[in-house]
SERO-4910 file (N, C-alpha, C, O; in steps of 0.05 Angstrom, whole numbers):
BEGIN
 pado doro    nc1    nc2    nc3   cac1   cac2   cac3    cc1    cc2    cc3    oc1    oc2    oc3
  Met    A    -48    -61     -3    -47    -32     -2    -20    -22    -10      1    -34     -3
  Thr    A    -19     -2    -26      6     10    -35     18     27    -13      5     43      0
  Lys    A     44     23     -9     58     39     11     60     68      1     69     73    -21
  Asn    A     52     87     18     52    115     11     67    132     31     64    156     31
  Met    A     84    119     48     99    134     68    129    128     64    137    105     61
  Gly    A    144    149     63    173    146     61    186    140     88    173    140    108
  Thr    A    211    135     87    226    127    111    226    149    132    221    144    155
  Val    A    231    174    124    231    196    143    204    199    156    202    203    180
  Asp    A    183    198    141    156    200    151    150    179    172    139    184    193
  Arg    A    158    154    165    153    132    184    169    135    209    159    130    231
  Val    A    195    143    207    212    146    231    201    168    249    201    165    273
  Val    A    193    190    237    183    213    253    158    204    269    155    210    292
  Arg    A    140    190    256    115    180    269    122    161    292    111    163    314
  Ile    A    140    143    287    147    123    308    161    136    331    156    130    354
  Leu    A    179    155    325    193    169    347    173    186    363    177    189    387
  Ala    A    154    198    350    134    214    365    118    196    384    112    203    406
  Ala    A    111    172    374     96    153    391    113    144    414    103    140    437
  Ile    A    139    139    409    157    131    431    160    153    451    160    148    475
  Ala    A    161    178    442    163    201    460    139    202    479    142    208    503
  Val    A    115    197    468     91    197    485     93    175    505     86    179    529
  Gly    A    102    152    497    106    129    515    125    135    538    120    129    561
  Val    A    147    148    531    167    156    551    155    176    571    159    174    595
  Leu    A    141    196    560    128    215    578    109    203    597    107    210    620
  Tyr    A     94    183    587     75    169    605     90    152    626     82    153    649
  Leu    A    110    138    618    124    120    636    140    136    657    146    125    679
  Thr    A    148    160    651    162    177    670    143    195    686    152    213    701
  His    A    118    191    683     96    205    697     96    235    692     88    251    709
  Val    A    105    243    669    104    271    661     75    278    652     65    299    657
  Ile    A     62    258    639     34    262    632     18    240    646     27    218    651
  Ser    A     -7    247    652    -25    228    665    -54    237    661    -59    259    650
  Gly    A    -72    221    669   -100    227    667   -110    228    639   -101    213    621
  Pro    A   -129    246    634   -141    248    607   -121    256    585   -124    247    562
  Val    A   -101    272    592    -81    280    573    -66    255    563    -60    252    540
  Ala    A    -59    237    582    -45    213    575    -62    195    557    -51    182    539
  Ile    A    -87    194    562   -105    177    546   -107    188    518   -104    173    499
  Val    A   -111    214    515   -113    226    488    -87    223    473    -87    215    450
  Leu    A    -64    229    486    -38    226    473    -32    197    467    -19    191    447
  Gly    A    -41    179    484    -37    150    478    -52    141    453    -42    126    437
  Ile    A    -77    151    450    -92    145    426    -79    156    401    -77    143    381
  Ile    A    -69    181    404    -55    193    381    -30    177    374    -23    174    351
  Ala    A    -16    168    395      9    153    391      3    127    376     18    119    358
  Val    A    -19    114    383    -27     89    369    -34     95    340    -26     80    321
  Val    A    -48    117    335    -56    125    308    -31    132    292    -30    127    268
  Leu    A    -10    142    305     15    148    291     32    123    285     43    120    264
  Val    A     33    105    304     51     82    302     41     60    284     57     47    270
  Val    A     15     56    283      5     34    266     11     39    236     22     22    223
  Pro    A      4     62    225     12     67    198     42     69    194     52     63    173
  Gly    A     56     78    215     85     80    214     97     53    208    116     51    192
  Phe    A     88     32    221     98      5    217     87     -7    191    101    -22    177
  Ala    A     62      0    184     50    -11    160     61      2    135     62    -11    114
  Gly    A     69     27    137     79     41    113     58     53     96     64     63     74
  Thr    A     33     52    105     11     62     90     -6     80    108    -15     72    129
  Cys    A    -10    105     99    -27    124    115    -54    127    100    -54    138     78
  Pro    A    -75    119    113   -102    122    100   -109    151     95   -124    156     76
  Ala    A    -99    169    111   -106    197    107    -93    209     81   -103    228     70
  Tyr    A    -72    196     72    -59    205     47    -74    196     22    -72    209      1
  Met    A    -89    174     24   -101    162      0   -121    179    -15   -120    180    -39
  Pro    A   -140    193     -2   -159    209    -17   -146    232    -33   -158    241    -53
  Phe    A   -123    240    -25   -109    262    -38    -87    253    -57    -73    270    -68
  Asn    A    -84    227    -60    -62    216    -76    -35    227    -68    -18    233    -85
  Phe    A    -31    230    -42     -6    241    -31     12    218    -23      2    198    -13
  Ser    A     38    221    -28     57    201    -21     83    213    -13     93    232    -27
  Thr    A     95    203      8    122    211     15    142    189      9    166    191     16
  Ala    A    133    168     -3    150    145    -10    169    152    -32    162    168    -50
  Glu    A    193    141    -31    212    145    -52    202    132    -78    190    110    -78
  Gln    A    206    145    -99    196    135   -125    216    118   -139    211    108   -160
***
């Protein structure tokens, strides 16, 4: 798969996922909200580490440096 995410895009996604993790660990969020945000965090962090966002592909969108 071609990488279509730039450094800033990847860092923002990973930091957002870390923020959700911190909120959960400090008991700021719990219950169904924590579950939904946890799922969103996983959806953000996996492409963040992989460097490829499947949602960008149908639109030929890329934030990667050329």
